[in-house]
C-alpha positions as CSV (number, residue, x, y, z in Angstrom):
1,M,29.7,22.2,-156.5
2,R,29.9,20.3,-153.3
3,K,32.4,17.6,-153.1
4,P,31.2,14.1,-152.4
5,D,33.7,13.9,-149.6
6,D,32.2,17.0,-147.9
7,F,28.8,15.5,-148.0
8,E,30.0,12.3,-146.6
9,T,31.8,14.0,-143.8
10,K,28.8,16.1,-142.8
11,S,26.6,13.1,-143.1
12,G,29.0,11.1,-141.0
13,N,29.2,13.8,-138.2
14,S,25.4,14.1,-138.2
15,C,25.0,10.5,-137.8
16,L,27.5,10.4,-135.0
17,G,25.8,13.3,-133.2
18,N,22.5,11.7,-133.5
19,T,23.9,8.5,-132.2
20,Y,25.5,10.3,-129.2
21,A,22.3,12.0,-128.4
22,N,20.3,8.9,-128.6
23,M,22.7,7.2,-126.3
24,N,22.4,10.0,-123.7
25,D,18.6,9.8,-123.9
26,L,18.8,6.1,-123.5
27,K,21.0,6.4,-120.4
28,A,18.7,9.0,-118.9
29,Q,15.7,6.8,-119.6
30,M,17.5,3.8,-118.1
31,S,18.4,5.8,-115.0
32,E,14.8,6.9,-114.6
33,N,13.7,3.5,-115.1
34,N,16.3,2.2,-112.6
35,P,14.6,2.1,-109.0
36,K,17.9,2.2,-107.2
37,D,19.1,5.3,-109.0
38,K,15.7,6.9,-108.5
39,A,15.8,6.3,-104.7
40,I,19.3,7.8,-104.5
41,K,18.2,10.9,-106.3
42,N,15.1,11.2,-104.1
43,T,17.3,10.9,-101.0
44,Q,19.7,13.5,-102.2
45,D,16.7,15.8,-102.9
46,R,15.4,15.3,-99.4
47,L,18.7,15.9,-97.9
48,T,19.1,19.1,-99.8
49,L,15.6,20.2,-98.8
50,V,16.4,19.4,-95.1
51,L,19.6,21.3,-95.2
52,V,17.9,24.3,-96.7
53,I,15.2,24.1,-94.1
54,L,17.8,23.8,-91.3
55,L,19.7,26.7,-92.6
56,I,16.5,28.8,-92.7
57,L,15.6,27.7,-89.1
58,V,19.1,28.5,-87.9
59,F,18.9,31.9,-89.5
60,L,15.5,32.5,-88.0
61,I,16.8,31.4,-84.6
62,L,19.7,33.8,-84.9
63,V,17.4,36.6,-85.9
64,I,15.1,35.9,-83.0
65,F,17.9,35.5,-80.5
66,T,19.5,38.7,-81.7
67,S,16.2,40.5,-81.3
68,L,15.7,39.1,-77.8
69,L,19.2,40.1,-76.9
70,F,18.6,43.6,-78.2
71,V,15.3,43.9,-76.3
72,Y,16.9,42.5,-73.1
73,Y,19.8,44.9,-73.5
74,N,17.5,47.9,-73.9
75,R,15.4,46.8,-70.9
76,I,18.5,46.2,-68.7
77,S,19.9,49.6,-69.8
78,K,16.7,51.3,-68.9
79,D,16.5,49.5,-65.6
80,V,20.2,50.3,-64.8
81,S,19.7,54.0,-65.8
82,H,16.6,54.2,-63.7
83,Q,18.3,52.6,-60.8
84,L,21.3,54.9,-61.2
85,N,19.0,58.0,-61.3
86,N,17.2,56.7,-58.2
87,D,20.5,56.1,-56.4
88,A,21.8,59.5,-57.4
89,E,18.7,61.2,-56.2
90,M,18.8,59.3,-52.9
91,L,22.5,60.0,-52.5
92,K,21.8,63.7,-53.1
93,K,19.1,63.7,-50.5
94,E,21.4,62.0,-48.0
95,V,24.2,64.5,-48.7
96,D,21.7,67.4,-48.2
97,Y,20.5,65.8,-45.0
98,L,24.1,65.4,-43.8
99,K,24.9,69.0,-44.8
100,N,21.9,70.2,-42.7
101,I,23.0,68.1,-39.8
102,V,26.6,69.4,-40.0
103,K,25.3,72.9,-40.4
104,E,23.0,72.5,-37.4
105,C,25.8,70.9,-35.3
106,T,28.2,73.7,-36.3
107,S,25.7,76.3,-35.4
108,Q,25.1,74.6,-32.0
109,F,28.8,74.3,-31.5
110,E,29.5,77.9,-32.3
111,S,26.6,78.9,-30.0
112,K,28.0,76.8,-27.2
113,L,31.5,78.1,-27.8
114,E,30.3,81.7,-27.7
115,Q,28.3,80.9,-24.6
116,H,31.4,79.3,-23.0
117,K,33.5,82.3,-24.0
118,N,31.0,84.6,-22.4
119,E,30.9,82.5,-19.3
120,T,34.7,82.2,-19.0
121,K,35.5,85.7,-20.3
122,P,37.1,87.7,-17.5
123,S,35.2,90.6,-16.2
124,C,35.6,93.3,-13.6
125,E,34.4,92.4,-10.2
126,S,31.4,94.2,-8.7
127,G,31.9,97.9,-8.0
128,W,34.5,98.2,-10.8
129,L,34.1,99.6,-14.3
130,E,35.7,98.1,-17.4
131,F,37.4,100.0,-20.2
132,D,40.0,98.8,-22.8
133,G,41.1,95.7,-20.8
134,H,41.3,97.5,-17.5
135,C,39.1,97.8,-14.4
136,Y,38.5,101.1,-12.6
137,F,37.3,101.7,-9.0
138,F,35.9,105.2,-8.0
139,S,36.1,105.5,-4.2
140,D,33.2,107.0,-2.3
141,F,35.4,107.9,0.7
142,Q,38.2,110.4,1.0
143,L,41.9,109.7,1.8
144,N,45.2,111.5,1.4
145,W,47.3,110.6,-1.6
146,M,49.5,108.0,0.1
147,S,46.5,106.3,1.9
148,A,44.7,106.3,-1.4
149,Q,47.6,104.5,-3.0
150,M,47.6,101.9,-0.2
151,M,43.9,101.5,-0.5
152,C,44.4,100.7,-4.2
153,L,47.2,98.3,-3.4
154,N,45.0,96.4,-1.0
155,R,42.6,96.0,-3.9
156,E,45.4,94.5,-6.0
157,S,45.5,97.7,-8.1
158,H,47.1,101.2,-8.1
159,L,46.1,104.8,-8.4
160,V,45.0,105.3,-12.0
161,I,47.7,105.9,-14.7
162,I,46.2,107.9,-17.6
163,T,47.9,107.2,-21.0
164,S,45.5,108.5,-23.6
165,Q,42.7,111.0,-24.3
166,E,40.3,108.1,-24.7
167,E,41.0,106.9,-21.2
168,Q,40.7,110.4,-19.8
169,K,37.4,110.7,-21.6
170,F,36.2,107.5,-20.1
171,L,37.1,108.7,-16.6
172,N,35.4,112.1,-17.2
173,Q,32.2,110.2,-17.9
174,H,32.2,108.7,-14.5
175,I,33.6,111.4,-12.3
176,N,30.7,112.5,-10.0
177,K,32.7,114.0,-7.1
178,S,34.7,117.3,-7.1
179,K,38.2,115.8,-7.2
180,Y,40.0,112.4,-7.3
181,W,43.6,111.4,-6.7
182,I,45.4,110.0,-9.7
183,G,48.7,108.0,-9.6
184,L,51.0,111.0,-10.5
185,T,53.5,112.8,-8.3
186,D,56.7,114.8,-8.4
187,E,57.3,114.3,-4.7
188,R,60.6,112.6,-5.4
189,T,62.0,115.3,-7.7
190,E,60.3,118.6,-7.9
191,G,59.0,119.4,-11.4
192,T,59.6,115.8,-12.7
193,F,56.3,114.0,-12.5
194,Q,56.2,110.3,-12.7
195,W,53.5,107.7,-12.4
196,V,53.2,105.2,-9.5
197,D,54.8,102.5,-11.8
198,G,57.9,104.6,-12.2
199,T,57.1,105.8,-15.7
200,L,58.0,109.5,-16.3
201,L,55.3,111.8,-17.5
202,N,56.0,113.2,-21.0
203,P,55.5,117.0,-20.7
204,S,55.1,117.4,-24.5
205,S,52.1,115.1,-24.7
206,S,50.5,115.8,-21.2
207,Y,50.1,119.5,-21.3
208,K,46.6,119.2,-22.7
209,F,45.5,117.4,-19.6
210,W,46.5,120.1,-17.1
211,N,44.4,123.1,-16.1
212,N,45.7,126.4,-17.2
213,N,48.9,127.4,-15.4
214,E,49.2,124.0,-13.8
215,P,51.1,122.4,-12.3
216,N,52.3,125.4,-10.3
217,N,53.4,123.9,-6.9
218,F,51.5,126.6,-5.0
219,E,53.4,127.5,-1.9
220,N,55.8,124.7,-2.6
221,K,53.3,122.2,-1.2
222,E,51.7,120.7,-4.2
223,D,53.4,117.4,-5.2
224,C,50.5,115.1,-6.0
225,A,48.1,115.2,-9.0
226,E,44.3,115.1,-9.0
227,V,41.6,115.2,-11.6
228,S,38.6,117.4,-11.1
229,I,35.0,117.3,-12.2
230,A,36.1,120.0,-14.6
231,E,38.0,117.2,-16.5
232,K,41.5,118.6,-16.0
233,W,44.5,117.8,-13.8
234,N,45.9,119.9,-11.0
235,D,48.7,119.5,-8.5
236,S,47.7,119.6,-4.9
237,P,49.1,118.9,-1.4
238,C,49.5,115.2,-0.9
239,D,48.1,115.3,2.6
240,K,44.8,116.6,1.5
241,T,41.9,114.1,1.8
242,Q,39.7,113.5,-1.2
243,Y,38.4,110.7,-3.4
244,A,40.6,108.4,-5.5
245,I,40.5,106.3,-8.7
246,C,42.1,102.8,-8.7
247,E,43.1,100.9,-11.8
248,K,44.1,97.3,-12.5
249,R,44.4,95.2,-15.6
250,L,41.6,92.9,-16.5
251,I,42.9,89.3,-16.3
């Protein structure tokens, strides 16, 4: 069985709850009916709405601004890239142009230099033949050996001194007379041949230039050497008159 006290307690709480609810409803109704409170609430609602709208506008502006910045950046990047490509292409053309100019100038310079070398390159004077840095004169008149040497000295040269087979071969190609004096004699010491510059002839390397059984100093009168059209050397009397070959260094 329920106790009377319990019933009363529950009844009391129920009454109190109803009373509290009724008071809240009354307050709400009084607030709604109060014009001042209603105006404040409307104002707060408007401010909230304005703030929300402003936030939305700011967000939209940020989105639009960011989009514009992105578009502008892309456009600037493309323009800069395009300009850089154009500048690089133009620079490449200028470099190629300069290379061609330098190449042409170098070619012209080398051509001028070669021409200058050819113009200034020493050469044998008229009537002389050139070989291996020397000039050779083949006389078309006959003299004895001593006169032939003097003739060469007057031409700032000397009777030819033969030092190699190549030089002998060159001389053989231009010998068109029977015999020519060369600058070799043993007049000072019989059997010891020396060149007009004082150099002694080396018998061990010169034997191939002599004719067979030469030099033989026939009748003890042959002290001067000659080269014949037969391309060999021979000793002959120094007072005999014949052609001569002069030699001088090409300067």
